[in-house]
Every structure is written in C-alpha cells, then in structure tokens.
C-alpha positions in Angstrom: 0.0 0.0 0.0 1.5 3.3 -1.1 1.4 6.1 1.5 1.6 9.8 0.7 3.1 12.3 3.1 0.5 14.6 4.8 -0.4 18.0 3.3 1.0 21.0 5.2 0.8 22.0 7.9 -0.2 18.5 9.4 2.0 15.5 9.9 1.5 11.8 9.0 0.4 10.0 5.7 -2.5 8.6 3.9 -3.1 6.0 1.3 -3.9 6.5 -2.4 -7.4 7.7 -3.0 -7.8 9.4 0.4 -6.4 12.8 -0.5 -9.7 14.5 -0.1 -9.9 13.6 3.6 -6.4 14.6 4.2 -6.9 17.9 2.5 -10.0 18.5 4.6 -8.2 17.9 8.0 -5.3 20.0 6.9 -7.7 22.9 6.1 -8.8 23.0 9.7 -5.4 24.1 10.7 -4.8 26.5 7.8 -7.8 28.5 8.5 -7.5 28.4 12.4 -10.6 26.2 13.2 -8.4 23.7 14.8 -5.9 24.1 17.5 -4.5 20.5 17.8 -5.9 17.3 16.7 -5.6 13.8 15.3 -7.5 11.8 12.6 -7.2 8.1 11.8 -9.2 5.9 9.4 -8.9 2.1 9.0 -10.3 0.5 5.8 -10.6 -3.3 5.5 -8.2 -3.6 8.5 -5.5 -1.3 7.0 -4.7 2.0 8.3 -5.2 4.5 5.3 -5.3 7.8 7.0 -3.1 8.7 10.0 -2.7 12.4 10.5 -2.1 14.9 13.4 -1.0 18.5 13.8 -1.2 21.7 15.9 -0.7 22.2 19.6 -1.6 19.9 22.5 -1.0 22.7 24.9 -1.2 26.3 23.6 0.5 28.0 26.6 3.5 25.7 26.6 3.6 25.4 22.8 3.6 21.6 23.1 3.2 20.1 19.7 0.4 17.4 19.0 2.0 14.0 18.4 0.7 10.8 16.8 0.0 9.4 20.3 -1.4 12.5 21.8 -4.7 11.8 23.7 -7.6 14.0 24.3 -10.7 13.7 26.6 -13.3 12.4 24.3 -16.5 13.1 26.4 -19.5 11.0 25.2 -17.4 9.1 22.7 -16.9 7.2 25.9 -20.5 5.9 25.7 -19.5 3.9 22.6 -16.6 2.4 24.5 -18.9 1.5 27.5 -21.3 -0.1 24.9 -18.4 -2.3 23.7 -17.9 -3.6 27.1 -21.7 -4.4 27.4 -21.4 -6.1 24.0 -18.7 -8.3 25.2 -20.7 -9.4 28.3 -23.7 -10.1 26.1 -21.4 -12.1 23.7 -20.4 -14.3 26.7 -23.8 -14.9 27.9 -23.5 -12.8 30.9 -25.9 -10.1 29.9 -29.4 -10.6 28.4 -30.5 -7.5 26.6 -34.2 -8.1 27.1 -33.8 -9.1 30.8 -34.9 -6.6 33.4 -32.1 -4.5 34.9 -33.2 -5.6 38.3 -32.3 -9.3 37.4 -28.6 -8.2 37.9 -29.2 -5.2 40.2 -32.1 -5.8 42.6 -32.0 -2.2 44.0 -32.8 -0.8 40.6 -36.4 -2.1 40.9 -37.2 0.8 43.3 -39.5 3.6 42.2 -41.3 1.7 39.5 -38.3 0.6 37.5 -38.7 -3.2 38.0 -39.7 -3.9 34.4 -37.2 -1.8 32.5 -34.9 -4.0 30.5 -31.3 -3.6 29.6 -32.2 -2.8 26.0 -34.6 -0.2 27.0 -32.1 1.5 29.4 -29.3 1.5 27.0 -31.3 2.6 24.0 -32.2 5.8 26.0 -35.8 4.9 26.4 -36.1 4.3 30.2 -37.1 7.7 31.2 -34.0 8.1 33.3 -32.5 10.9 31.4 -32.4 13.2 34.5 -32.2 12.9 38.2 -34.5 14.5 40.8 -31.7 14.7 43.3 -29.1 17.5 42.7 -25.5 16.3 42.4 -22.2 17.8 41.8 -19.3 16.5 39.8 -17.5 15.7 43.0 -20.3 13.2 43.7 -19.3 11.3 40.6 -15.6 11.6 41.1 -14.9 10.9 44.8 -15.2 7.3 45.9 -16.6 8.3 49.3 -19.7 9.6 47.5 -20.4 6.3 45.8 -23.0 4.9 48.3 -25.0 8.2 48.1 -24.9 8.2 44.3 -26.0 4.6 44.2 -29.1 5.5 46.4 -29.9 8.5 44.1 -30.0 6.1 41.1 -32.0 3.5 42.8 -34.5 6.0 44.1 -35.0 7.8 40.7 -38.4 7.4 39.1 -38.8 7.2 35.4 -39.5 10.7 33.9 -41.8 9.2 31.2 -43.3 5.8 30.7 -40.4 3.5 29.8 -40.1 2.4 26.1 -42.8 4.9 25.1 -40.5 7.7 24.3 -36.7 8.4 23.8 -34.5 11.0 25.4 -30.6 11.1 25.4 -29.4 9.9 28.9 -26.4 12.3 28.6 -24.9 11.7 32.0 -27.1 9.1 33.6 -26.2 6.6 30.9 -22.8 5.9 32.2 -23.9 6.0 35.9 -26.3 3.2 35.3 -24.1 1.3 32.9 -21.0 1.3 35.2 -23.0 0.0 38.1 -24.8 -2.7 36.1 -21.5 -3.7 34.4 -19.6 -4.0 37.7 -22.4 -6.0 39.3 -22.3 -8.5 36.4 -18.6 -8.7 35.8 -17.4 -8.2 39.3 -14.6 -5.8 38.2 -14.0 -2.4 37.2 -15.2 -1.3 33.7 -11.9 0.4 32.7 -9.8 -2.6 33.7 -12.1 -4.9 31.8 -11.8 -2.8 28.7 -8.1 -2.6 28.9 -7.7 -6.3 29.4 -10.2 -7.6 26.9 -10.1 -5.0 24.1 -7.8 -2.0 24.3 -4.7 -3.9 25.4 -5.0 -6.8 22.7 -5.8 -4.2 20.0 -2.9 -2.0 21.0 -5.6 0.8 21.1 -4.4 3.9 22.9 -7.6 4.4 25.0 -8.4 4.4 28.7 -11.3 4.8 30.9 -9.7 6.0 34.2 -6.6 7.4 32.7 -3.4 6.1 34.3 -0.6 8.3 35.4 1.6 7.0 32.7 -0.4 8.7 30.1 -0.7 12.1 31.8 2.1 13.7 29.7 0.3 12.8 26.5 -3.1 14.3 27.2 -4.0 17.5 25.5 -5.4 20.5 27.3 -9.0 21.3 26.5 -9.9 24.7 25.2 -13.7 25.4 25.4 -14.9 28.4 23.4 -14.5 31.6 25.5 -17.7 32.3 27.4 -18.7 35.6 25.9 -18.2 34.3 22.4 -20.1 31.0 23.1 -22.9 32.8 24.7 -23.3 35.4 21.9 -23.4 32.7 19.3 -25.8 30.6 21.3 -28.1 33.4 22.1 -28.4 34.5 18.5 -29.0 31.0 17.3 -31.6 30.3 20.0 -33.5 33.5 19.0 -33.6 33.3 15.2 -32.7 29.6 14.4 -35.0 26.8 13.4 -32.7 23.7 13.0 -31.8 21.0 15.4 -29.0 22.9 17.1 -31.2 25.9 17.7 -33.9 23.8 19.2 -31.4 22.3 21.7 -30.2 25.7 22.7 -33.7 27.0 23.3 -34.4 23.8 25.3 -31.4 24.4 27.6 -32.9 27.9 28.5 -36.2 26.4 29.5 -36.1 25.8 33.2 -37.9 22.4 33.3 -37.1 21.0 30.0 -35.8 17.5 29.6 -32.8 18.8 27.8 -31.9 20.9 30.7 -32.5 18.2 33.2 -30.2 15.8 31.2 -27.3 18.1 30.8 -27.2 20.3 33.8 -27.2 17.8 36.6 -24.7 17.2 38.1 -23.5 20.9 38.5 -19.9 21.9 38.1 -19.3 19.6 35.2 -18.0 22.3 32.7 -15.6 20.9 29.9 -12.6 22.5 31.5 -13.0 20.4 34.6 -11.7 17.6 32.5 -8.3 19.2 32.5 -8.0 18.2 36.2 -6.3 14.9 37.1 -8.9 13.6 39.5 -11.7 13.8 36.9 -9.5 12.1 34.3 -8.6 9.3 36.8 -12.3 8.6 37.5 -14.2 6.0 35.4 -16.9 8.3 34.1 -18.6 5.9 31.7 -20.6 8.7 30.1 -17.8 11.0 29.2 -14.4 10.4 30.9 -12.2 8.3 28.5 -9.1 9.7 27.0 -7.9 8.5 23.6 -5.7 9.2 20.6 -7.3 9.2 17.2 -5.4 6.2 16.3 -6.6 4.4 19.4 -10.2 5.2 18.8 -10.0 3.9 15.2 -8.4 0.6 16.4 -10.9 0.1 19.2 -13.6 -0.1 16.6 -11.9 -2.6 14.3 -13.6 -5.8 15.6 -17.0 -4.1 15.5 -16.4 -3.0 11.8 -15.0 -6.5 10.7 -17.6 -9.0 12.0 -16.1 -9.5 15.5 -12.5 -10.2 14.3 -9.3 -8.1 14.1 -5.7 -9.1 13.6 -6.6 -12.7 13.6 -8.3 -12.8 16.9 -12.0 -13.1 17.5 -13.5 -10.7 20.1 -17.2 -11.4 19.6 -19.5 -13.4 17.4 -21.2 -12.1 14.3 -24.5 -12.8 15.8 -23.7 -10.4 18.7 -22.9 -7.5 16.3 -25.8 -8.1 13.8 -28.6 -6.4 16.0 -26.4 -3.4 16.4 -26.6 -2.8 12.7 -30.3 -2.1 13.0 -32.0 1.0 14.5 -33.3 -0.7 17.6 -34.5 2.6 19.0 -35.4 5.5 16.8 -37.2 8.8 17.4 -38.1 11.5 14.9 -37.6 14.1 17.8 -35.5 12.9 20.7 -36.8 14.7 23.9 -33.2 15.9 24.9 -31.3 16.3 21.6 -34.4 17.6 19.7 -33.6 15.8 16.5 -34.0 12.5 14.7 -31.7 9.9 16.0 -31.6 6.5 17.8 -29.5 3.9 19.6 -28.7 0.2 19.4 -27.6 -1.4 22.7 -25.8 1.9 23.7 -24.2 2.7 20.2 -25.4 6.0 18.6 -27.4 5.6 15.4 -27.3 8.8 13.5 -29.2 10.2 10.4 -27.5 8.9 7.1 -26.8 12.6 6.2 -24.4 13.1 9.2 -21.6 10.7 10.0 -22.1 7.9 7.4 -24.6 7.2 4.6 -24.9 3.6 5.6 -27.7 2.8 8.2 -25.6 -0.1 9.6 -23.0 2.3 10.9 -22.5 3.1 14.6 -20.3 4.7 17.3 -20.7 7.8 19.4 -20.0 11.5 19.2 -18.7 13.6 22.0 -19.4 17.2 23.1 -16.9 19.5 21.4 -16.5 17.4 18.3 -14.6 14.2 19.1 -15.9 11.2 17.2 -15.4 7.4 17.1 -17.5 5.2 14.8 -17.4 2.2 12.4 -19.0 1.3 9.1 -19.4 -2.5 8.9 -20.6 -2.4 5.3 -17.3 -0.8 4.1 -15.3 -2.1 6.9 -14.3 1.5 8.0 -13.4 2.7 11.4 -12.9 6.5 12.2 -11.2 8.2 15.1 -11.1 12.0 15.4 -9.9 13.9 18.5 -9.1 17.5 19.1 -8.8 20.1 21.9 -10.5 23.2 20.5 -14.0 22.4 21.5 -16.9 23.4 19.4 -20.1 24.9 21.1 -22.5 22.9 18.8 -24.0 19.6 19.5 -22.7 18.3 16.2 -19.4 19.9 15.2 -19.1 21.0 11.5 -15.5 20.1 11.7 -16.3 16.4 12.5 -19.2 16.4 10.0 -17.0 17.7 7.2 -14.4 15.1 7.9 -17.0 12.3 7.6 -18.4 13.7 4.3 -14.8 13.9 2.9 -14.2 10.3 3.8 -17.1 9.1 1.7 -15.8 11.3 -1.2 -12.5 9.3 -1.3 -12.3 7.1 -4.3 -11.9 3.6 -2.6 -14.9 4.3 -0.4 -17.0 6.0 -3.1 -16.3 3.2 -5.5 -17.6 0.6 -2.9 -20.7 2.8 -2.3 -21.6 2.5 -6.0 -22.1 -1.2 -5.6 -18.9 -3.0 -5.0 -18.9 -3.2 -1.2 -19.3 -6.7 0.3 -22.7 -6.9 2.1 -22.7 -7.2 5.8 -23.9 -10.7 5.7 -20.8 -11.8 3.7 -18.6 -9.9 6.3 -20.3 -11.9 9.0 -19.6 -15.3 7.3 -16.0 -14.3 6.6 -15.5 -13.3 10.3 -17.0 -16.6 11.4 -14.3 -18.5 10.0 -11.4 -16.1 11.0 -9.5 -13.5 9.2 -6.8 -10.9 9.9 -6.7 -7.2 9.7 -3.2 -6.1 8.6 -1.8 -2.7 8.4 
C-alpha cells in the first residue's frame, strides 16, 4: 500500500485515494478552526489515514504528536457499549432481561420492568435525576454509596419504552453500576484487558498516570463568544442545534435536566487529574485518534481483528439495525436513535450507511465504524466546538465518503454485511 506524506501543515500520511480527507483535515489548521488534533481511518483492516497536527497545549507550545490523547467526552459511551456487547457475547448479559435481574435495587421507584435494552437505548425515562448532584459526587469514591441510592430512588420521567431521550450523564452512571455487578470488576480494567490492550488501542477509561504527559489541554470556546453565538442562534434559528439551545434555556425542559445535573461539570473540569482518573462511563475516557480507530476494528469486521475473534457475528448483527429511533429525541431535539448503547445517526451526518454506529462527544470528538465498508474512524481535538454536532467532524465524515476507494464501494462494489459476517465466522486478519 503506497502512502503519501500529509499535506501541510499536518503530519502523518494517507493511502492512495484518500487525499480529499487529508486535505479537509489540513484545512482545519490553515484557517484556524483547529488548535490541535488527530485523525485516523482504517479501511478493510488497514490504516489508510493517520494524521495529526497543531498544539496539544497552547500555553506551553507543546506540539500534538501521533500518540497525543484528548478527553473524548461522550465518545466514551460507545466504549462502554463495547464492554456491554462483550458481556452479552459471553452470555452474561441478556438485553431483554430486566435490569433488576442483575441489580435488585434498581427495581425501586417503578423501574422493576425496565430492560437492559430499554435502558441503554435511552428509552427508560431516566435522562435526568431529581436529586441534585455535583461533579465531585461522581468523582470521589466516598460519595459512591450516596450516588447509588440516588440512582435507585430515581423514578422514570416518562413511561419506559414509550419515548426516547438522550441519557447524557445518567447513561454511564447506570451502565457502570450494572456492568460491575455482572462482571465483578472495574469497567476500565475490563476494557483494557479484553479490548484495548490486545488491539494496542491507545484508549483508557480511568486514565493512568503513565499517560498524563500525552493528554492535550482542552480549550472550550470563550464564554462571551459562546454565549453570543448561542443566544443569536436560540432566538432566530430553526434547525436541530437551535432547538437544543432553546431547550437548555427552558427551566424544566428534559434537555436541561439531562445536561445540567450534576452541576460543576463544565468541559474545562476535565483538565483536572482527579476527573480524568475517575471512570466516568458517560464521558471520561481519553484516547488518541489512532486508538479510537483501532478500538472499533472488531466491530467493523464481524467481530475479528488481527486474527483474533473478539465477539461473534450474531452479537453484532442487532447493532446494525436501528433498535430505537425517534423523529424528535426529547433531549437532543432531533431524529436519531441507539442500538444497545451505540449511537445511530441520520445517514446525512456521519455515514450514509444505516448499519454504521459509534458515538460522538461534546466539542467534536468522534469514534465510529461502518461495517458495510469495513471502515473505522477516530477524530480527537482540543479546541471544543459549542454545537451539538461539530461542523469540523461532519466535514471530515463527508470527505471520507468522497474518497475514491470508499466512493467506488458505495457504488455497488462493497461486500454486504452478511458476507462480512460469514467471513468473520471462519477467521481473518486485519493487517496494516
């Protein structure tokens, strides 16, 4: 495979046919939209785009390296969903079993019939909490018993399964508790041993001290600029982004309840080591772009990567479908859905194939895969966007599908998912 050096001012390389994506990423730095970031794409198990550039720390003028990590916020939910998928593959988690089967205290306050599928497809009515929490409650071990009681006492905010609303923060709180009750170990340790370590994926949930020097500083938009843009959009706009902004201003809206409890959880708090150390399963992972793309390899290739089977094709097949879908999610105010914890977006956004799945993070980070074209995608950066869906991330996704190798497959030469599943069932190896 021939590799071409990256276009200025970024570093790295890309394979033949992927120049449109490389140029799109480089343009972020030329026009000042990006401070620092990385982008990696695998196609049929081969790394075809591996680019990085800019600054990991503006004050110290620290350059972004290939292995620089960033906090990826809700991209973490996709990683948490991977762990749940591995439990299900091993027969330890039944998606249609009540959560209370594994966690008896969950049955309190009318939640006894909520299934694992309903909860992790964001249809349980648990998008917000009645009890006010702070970020310290989620981070400090001595607050764990209090938080557990809050989760168990919480009543559904709508009739479970009858509606959908993004469980922005509570997803990870419920997921980690359920996972640890089933597996008997920490979520982050399990992911490292069973997935990230074997894949050599530079990702952690509960970031170790050994990675501290490689983590980029986060730069949210300056408050006056952010507020000015948000206010103007909320007043005059009519698209999904503006609906979300208006909903955050409404005191009792589901959007506000989902995003603003716990308090003190502004993005810049993730620059602090105690927050990075905590296993915040909704939004606490750190990753390099290359690490994210590698983590999704088994999920893009029928369960197999580098000759090792991670999970069976039958486990993955349901994720290709839109298990839960809403024309207007009660929190994100747009059409989208989830399948067993993985985000399923509109085909006009991240990928034109409905089988694609993954998760986006606030500010713009993104990790996903397309099993039809055996693509995996990792994008991390440190200049956070104020919108729900970053135009930078969306532009990169669109550029990927303009690349000749992917475009040609989309015209009819891609192997169908069923064929990928049969191939994966008898083994196979992704090779860089």
